[in-house]
PAVOTOR-849222 format. One record per residue: residue in three letters; x, y, z negated of N, C-alpha, C, O, CB in turn. Coordinates in steps of 0.05 Angstrom, whole numbers, plus 5000, padded with zeros to 4 digits. Atoms other than C-alpha are relative to their C-alpha. Glycine has a CB too. Example, Ala and Ser with C-alpha at 12.3 -4.5 7.8 and 13.67 -1.06 7.14 Angstrom:
! residues 2
Ala501849765000524649104844501850245000503950244987498050014975;Ser498449765001527349794857498550224986499550444982500950095029;
This chain:
! residues 93
Met499650114973548547334716498350155020495950185016499449705000;Asn501449854980546647734777499449815023501249725037501650245009;Ile500850174979542747324826498950175023497150345018497849794991;Gly500849844977541747614896497049985005495850175015501449915024;Ser502950034995534647344900498350174981496050234987499249704997;Met501549825018532647774840499650275014497450395012501550044974;Ser500349744986533948404882498049965024496650155031502750105010;Ile502050064979529948074938497250024989495550155001500549725013;Met502749995012524047984892499350294991497050374994499949824976;Gln500549725007524848704866499250165024497450335022502450124987;Asn500849864975524548954937497249925009495750095018502049945022;Gly502650094993518448534950497850124982495750214992499849704998;Ile501849885019515048794888499750305006497450405005500949964971;Arg500149714994516849514906498350045026496750235027502850115004;Gly501549984976514049404976497049954995495350095007501049805021;Phe502850065007507649104948498750244986496550314991499849754983;Gln501049775015506849694900499550245019497650385016501950084978;Asn500449794981507850184957497549955017496150145024502550035018;Ala502350064984502549824997497450054983495550164994500049705008;Gln502349945018497749874937499550304999497250385000500449894972;Ser500349715001499050614933498850115026497150285025502850134995;Leu501049924974497750705008497049935002495450095011501649875022;Ile502850094999491250305002498350174982496150264990499849704992;Asn501549835019488950694941499650285011497450395009501350014973;Arg500249734989490451364974498150015023496550205026502850105008;Ser501850004977486851175038497149954992495350085003500949785019;Ala502750045010480850915001498950254987496550324990499949764980;Ala500849755013480551554960499350215022497450365019502150114981;Asp500549814978480951965025497249935013495750125018502249985021;Leu502650084988475051565054497750074981495650174990500049705006;Ala502149935020471051654990499550304999497350394997500649894972;His500249715002472552394988498650115025497050295023502750124997;Leu501349914975470452485061497049954998495550125007501249855024;Asn502850065002463852145047498650194981496450284987499749714989;Val501249825020462452584986499950285011497850415010501550004974;Thr500049724991464553245018498250045024497050255026502850085007;Arg501849974976460753125083497150004992495550135005500649795020;Ser502850025007454352945048499050224981496650274979499449734988;Ser500949815021454353484994500650295007499950464991501349934975;Gln499249734994457054105030498550105025497749945042503050025003;Thr501049874975454354595081502149985021504549935014499250294995;Pro498050024979457854595148502350214997504650145002498750045028;Glu497949805004461555245132501949924978504349954981498750274993;Ala498450085022464054985065501749755008504049734999498349944975;Ser498650244991466054325098502450085017504649965014498249825015;Glu497849914983470354695149502250124983504650074988499050205021;Glu498049885018473855095094501549784985503949804981498750204981;Ala498750215015475154465054501949845017504049755008497849814988;Asp498250154982478154115115502550155005504750045008498549945026;Glu497649844996482854695126501950004976504350004980499250295007;Val498549985024485154715054501349734992503649724985498350104977;Ser499050265009485953975040501649865022501449925045497749824990;Ala498450154981490753485072498849725003500249525007502949984990;Ile501350264997485652925076499949915029499450075047497150014988;Arg499950114973486252475136497249965011495249954996501549745000;Ser502550074987480752335186499249724992500949564983500250045031;Pro500850285006476651705176501549795016502249585005497049975005;Glu498550204984480251365233502849964989503849744988500250105029;Glu497350025011487051525203500049854973501849694968501250284996;Ser500250135026484751285134499649705004500849544989497850124984;Val500450284995482250625162502549875011503249645003497649965020;Ala497550114989488650525201502149974977503649774977501250185022;Ala498150025023492650665137499249774982501049644970500050274984;Leu500850245016488450145100501149745012502149574998496949994998;Lys498950244986490349625152503049994998504149774994499150005030;Gln497149995003497549845149500849914971502749764968501150295005;Gly499550085027497349765073499749704996501249584982498250154981;Glu500450295002494549065081502449855011503449655000497549925015;Ile497750134987500248875128502550034981504049834978500650135027;Tyr497749965019505449175079499749824976501749714966500250304992;Ala500450175024502348795021500649715006501849574990497150034990;Arg499450284992502648135059503049965003504049754995498549935026;Ala497250024997509848275077501449994973503349834968501150235017;Gly498949995027511548445005499649734985501449634972498950224983;Ala500650265012508147804981501849785011502649604997497049935003;Lys498350214988512147385030502950034991504349834987499950035031;Val497349955010518647715007500249894971502249774964500850305001;Ile500150105028516747564934500149695000501649574984497550104985;Ser500150294998515146844953502749885008503649684997497949915020;Ala497350094991521846764989502050034977503749864974500950165024;Gly498349975023525347034927499649784979501649674968499650274987;Tyr500550225019521946534882501049735011502249574996496949974995;Asp499050244988523645974930503149984998504249774993499249975030;Thr497149995002530946194930500949944972502849794968501050275009;Ile499250055028531246204855499549704993501149584980498350184980;Gly500650295005527945514853502249835012502949635000497349935011;Thr497950154986533145254902502650024984504049824980500450105028;Leu497549975015538845544861499949854973501949754964500550304995;Leu500250135026536245254796499849695003500449554984497550104985;Asp500250294996535144554826502649885007502949635007498049945022;Ile497450114992542344484847501449884975501650014954501850225013;Arg498550135022546243984803502950025006503949975028499149714997;Val497149974997553544094791501349764987503849734987501150264987;
């Protein structure tokens, strides 16, 4: 039996997982910025910035907040899917 709310929950889970990935990547960028700035000379730091695609601290913090918003939205979609399934299962024929 294919229930439409199952695909809703799958989309919510996928959205939540994407949010986790964004948060993890942003946190790693922030951690990497902290390590490279404290352990490298200014010349080496400039070269590392040119080679890597690491975001600025401001962009990383903004991406963390964006990930939080995406995670909340995914959780609400999952919750709505569970409520829909519960409603469908409570119906008496």
